[in-house]
N, C-alpha and C positions, 0 to 999 in steps of 0.2 A: 858676308858672314851672318848678319842678322836675318836675312832672307832664308838662309839654309837652316838656321836654328828654329825659325818659325815653321818652316816646312817640316822639319823633324818633329816638332811638338804637335803639329797638325796630324802627322801620320801616327804618332804614338797615341794621340787622343782618339783617332779613328780605331786603332787596335783595341783600346780600352773600352770604347763604346760598343764595338762588336762583341767583345768578350762579355760585357754586361748583358747585352741583348740575347745572345745565344746561350750564355750561361744560365740566365733566368729561365729560358725554355727548358733546359735540362733539369733545373731545380723544380720547376712547375710539374714536369712529367714525373719526377720522383715523388713529389707530394701526392699527385693523383694515383700513382701506383701503390704507394705505401699507406695511404689513408691518413686519418686524423692523428695517428700516433706519431707520424713523422713531422707533422706541422710545426710543433714547437722547436724542433731541431733545425728544420730547413728554412723556415721563414726568416730567421735572422740572416741567413746566407743570402736569400733573395733581396732583403732590404739593403744589405751591404753592396750587392751587385748593382742594385738600383741607384744608390748614391754615387757609385763609381760612374755609372752611365750618365747621370745628371752632370757631374763635373766634366766628363769627356765631351758631352754635347755642348756645354758652355764654352769649353776651350776650343772646340772645332769652329764654333761660330766666331769667336774672337780672333783666332789665328787665321781663319779663312778671310775675314774682313781685312785684317792687316796685310795678308798676302796679296789681296786684290789691290789694295792701296799702294803697296810697294811695286806691284807689277803693272798690269795693263790699266789700272784705274777702273772706276765703275763704268765709265763710258766706253772703255776698250774691251769689255767682255761681250761674248756672243750669246746667241739663243740658248745653247746648251747650258750656259751658266745660269740663266734665269729658270730653265727647267729644273736644274739642280736646286736652286733656291726655293722653288715651289715644293720640291720633294723634302727639303730640309724643314720648311715651314710645316708641312704635313707630319713629318717625323716629330717635330717639337710638340705639336698639338697632341699627337698620339702618345708621346711620352707622358705628358701631363695627365691625359685620360687613363692610361694604363696604371700610372702611379696611384691615382684616386681609386680605380677599380681594385687594384691589389690590396689597398688598405681596407676597403670594404670586404673583400674576399677573406682577408685575414680574420675579420670579425665574424665570419661564417656565412656571408652573403653568397650563395651559390651562383646567382645570376651575374654578380660582379666578377666572380671567378671565370665564368664563361667569357665575359667581355674582356677581361685581362688576357686570357689565352688568345682571343681573336686579335686584339690589338698587338700582342706580342708577335703573332704571325705576320701582321701587317708590317711591323718594324723590321722583322727579318727579311722582308721583301724590299722595304725602302732602302735599307743600308746598301745592298749591292747596286740598286738603281742609282743611288746618289754617287757611288764610286764610278759607275759606268758613265754617267753624264759628265763627271769631272774629267774622266779620260777623254771623252769626246771634245770637251772644251779646251783642256790644257794639254792633252796627249803629247 
C-alpha cells in the first residue's frame, strides 16, 4: 500500500512538473507574441507555474529515492537508472539556471530571456528522456 501511494505521488508529481515546464513555454510564447503590455499579466502566471515545478521536482526526487529504497535498493538498479539520474541532475541544474534567468528577464534583461527560452527547451527535452530511461529501467 505504501509503495502504491508513493508511486501515485511520483506520477502526480511528474504530471505537475510537466505541466509547469510545458505551461511556461506557452506563457513565454504569449509574452513574446503580445509584447511588453502582456508582461505584467502573464509573468505572475509563469512564476506560479515555476513554483509548482520546483515542488514537483523536489517530490519526484524524494519519492523516487523512497521507491528505490522500498524496491530493488541502490545496489539493485541498472545502468538505465543511473542514466536517468544523470538526466535528473541535469534537469535540476537547468531548473535553477532557468529560474535565475527568468528573474533577470522579468527585469528587462533580453539576454537572460533568450537563456531562459533555451533552458526551457532543454527541459522539455529532458523530461521525456527521463521518462524513457525510467521505462527502460523499470518497464
